[in-house]
Each structure stands twice: as structure tokens, then as C-alpha cells.
matplotlib code that plots the C-alpha trace (Angstrom):
import matplotlib.pyplot as plt

x = [0.0, 1.1, 1.8, -0.7, 0.3, 0.6, 2.8, 1.7, 4.1, 2.5, 4.3, 5.6, 5.6, 8.4, 7.4, 8.8, 6.8, 3.6, 4.2, 4.6, 1.3, -0.6, 0.7, -0.3, -3.8, -4.1, -3.0, -5.6, -8.3, -7.3, -7.3, -10.8, -12.3, -10.5, -13.7, -15.1, -11.8, -11.6, -15.2, -14.4, -11.4, -13.6, -16.2, -13.5, -12.0, -15.5, -16.2, -12.8, -13.3, -16.7, -15.5, -17.9, -15.1, -13.8, -17.3, -17.8, -14.4, -15.1, -18.5, -16.9, -14.3, -16.9, -20.1, -21.3, -21.1, -22.7, -25.6, -26.1, -26.4, -28.7, -31.0, -31.0, -31.9, -34.7, -36.2, -37.0, -40.7, -40.8, -39.9, -42.5, -45.3, -43.0, -41.8, -45.3, -46.4, -43.3, -44.7, -48.0, -46.0, -44.0, -47.1, -48.9, -46.0, -46.4, -50.0, -49.2, -49.1, -45.7, -46.1, -49.3, -47.7, -44.7, -47.0, -49.0, -45.8, -44.5, -47.8, -47.9, -44.4, -45.4, -48.5, -46.3, -43.9, -46.8, -48.2, -44.9, -44.5, -47.7, -48.5, -49.9, -51.9, -53.8, -57.6, -59.9, -63.5, -66.3, -66.3, -62.5, -63.2, -65.9, -63.5, -60.7, -62.8, -62.5, -58.7, -58.1, -55.3, -57.4, -60.5, -58.4, -57.1, -60.5, -61.9, -59.0, -59.6, -63.3, -62.6, -60.0, -62.6, -65.2, -62.9, -61.8, -65.4, -66.6, -67.5]
y = [0.0, 3.5, 6.0, 8.7, 12.3, 14.2, 17.1, 19.5, 22.1, 25.1, 26.6, 29.9, 32.7, 35.2, 38.6, 40.3, 38.0, 38.5, 42.2, 42.1, 40.1, 42.5, 45.5, 43.9, 43.2, 46.8, 48.0, 45.9, 47.1, 50.7, 50.1, 48.5, 51.2, 54.3, 56.3, 55.5, 56.4, 59.7, 60.5, 59.6, 61.9, 64.7, 64.0, 64.1, 67.3, 68.9, 67.7, 69.0, 72.4, 72.9, 71.7, 68.8, 66.3, 67.8, 67.6, 64.0, 63.1, 64.8, 63.1, 59.7, 60.4, 61.4, 59.8, 58.7, 62.3, 63.7, 61.2, 61.9, 65.7, 65.1, 62.9, 65.5, 68.2, 66.3, 65.3, 68.9, 69.8, 72.2, 69.3, 66.9, 67.8, 67.7, 64.3, 63.0, 64.3, 63.1, 59.6, 61.1, 63.6, 60.8, 58.8, 61.9, 62.7, 59.2, 60.0, 63.4, 63.6, 65.3, 66.0, 68.0, 69.8, 70.7, 72.1, 74.1, 75.4, 76.6, 78.4, 79.8, 81.3, 82.7, 84.3, 85.8, 87.2, 88.8, 90.2, 91.7, 93.4, 95.4, 98.6, 97.6, 100.9, 100.0, 99.8, 97.3, 97.9, 95.4, 96.4, 95.6, 92.1, 91.4, 92.5, 90.5, 87.3, 87.7, 87.3, 83.5, 83.3, 84.9, 82.9, 79.7, 80.7, 81.5, 78.3, 76.3, 78.1, 77.3, 73.6, 73.6, 75.0, 72.6, 69.6, 70.9, 71.3, 67.9, 65.4]
z = [0.0, -0.7, 2.0, 2.6, 1.9, 5.1, 4.2, 1.5, 0.3, -1.4, -4.4, -3.3, -5.9, -5.5, -4.3, -7.5, -9.7, -7.7, -7.8, -11.6, -11.9, -9.7, -11.7, -15.0, -13.6, -12.5, -15.9, -17.6, -15.3, -15.9, -19.7, -19.6, -17.4, -18.7, -19.3, -15.8, -14.2, -16.0, -15.0, -11.4, -11.5, -12.8, -10.1, -7.4, -8.8, -8.8, -5.2, -4.1, -5.7, -4.0, -0.6, -0.7, -0.6, 2.7, 4.1, 3.1, 4.5, 7.8, 8.0, 7.4, 10.1, 12.7, 11.4, 14.9, 16.2, 13.0, 13.1, 16.8, 16.0, 13.1, 15.2, 18.0, 15.5, 13.8, 17.2, 17.9, 18.2, 15.2, 12.9, 14.3, 11.9, 8.9, 9.8, 10.3, 6.9, 5.1, 4.2, 2.9, 0.8, -0.8, -1.6, -2.9, -5.3, -6.7, -7.6, -9.2, -13.0, -13.3, -17.1, -16.4, -13.4, -15.6, -18.4, -15.8, -14.2, -17.6, -18.3, -14.8, -15.3, -18.7, -17.0, -14.2, -16.8, -18.7, -15.4, -14.4, -17.8, -17.4, -15.5, -12.0, -11.9, -15.1, -14.6, -16.3, -17.0, -17.6, -21.2, -21.3, -19.9, -22.5, -25.3, -23.7, -24.0, -27.8, -27.5, -28.2, -25.5, -22.8, -23.8, -23.6, -20.2, -18.8, -20.2, -18.6, -15.2, -15.4, -16.1, -13.3, -10.8, -12.1, -11.6, -8.2, -7.0, -8.2, -5.5]

ax = plt.figure().add_subplot(projection="3d")
ax.plot(x, y, z, "-o")
ax.set_aspect("equal")
plt.show()
């Protein structure tokens, strides 16, 4: 019968050869991920220029203190109502048709710009209102407002 193997000698790779293999592996990874590395460098540069990198580093070094201060601040009474409403706000945002809100916001901004470009002392008579309804833009706006009020008042 053959003797059982009791002593296993591992092949030892010389440090220089292992160092060379590791360096080659890093070179290949850099070559394969060149764009991501360059983007990462740009991101780090931007974070450093704005001071955000220092803030993130400081936070990571004393995260327990920072979290403690954050929890203490949020626990104050004047934040209680906001924290209670936060889940409802998140769910409500899921129900909002953002495309419609965006369109309404653009129109609202255009209306505000138009309002700001007119004389605030200008008077409008009933006859002016009747004439204004002939203007297609004003008529469309009045119609939209009436439809909005109708939809809002519906039960």
C-alpha cells in the first residue's frame, strides 16, 4: 500500500513575480475602465473644488457624532409635523401627473412674466373684460380656469 500524503508544500511565488502580476492586472483594469476612471477623477475634482469632498471626508471620520447631532436636531418639536407628513407627501408625489404639473408650471411662469411686464396701476372695466374674451389666448385661459374650478369642486 502507498503511504498517505501528510505534508503539502505550497508553491511559493516570489514577491517580485507576484508584484509584476498585480501590476499587470491593475494596468488591464485601468485600460478596460478608462472612461469610468476619467469620469471619477472629474467628479472628485469637482467635489474637491466645491469643498464637498472635505465635508464628506469629515463626515466619514466622525459619522457617529454627525448622526447623533442630526437625530437630535430632527427630534425637535418644530420638525415633528413635517416628519409626520413626510410619508404622505412621498405617496402623494407618486400620484401626481408630473407632465401636467410641468406644463401648468410653464404656463404659470409665462403668465407671471406677462403680469410683471404690465403697469400695475392699469384699470380694467367690464367692457374691457368682454373685449378680452375675444382674444383667443385669454379665452383659452378663462376656459381652462373654469374647467379647473369645475374639476376641483366635483364630489
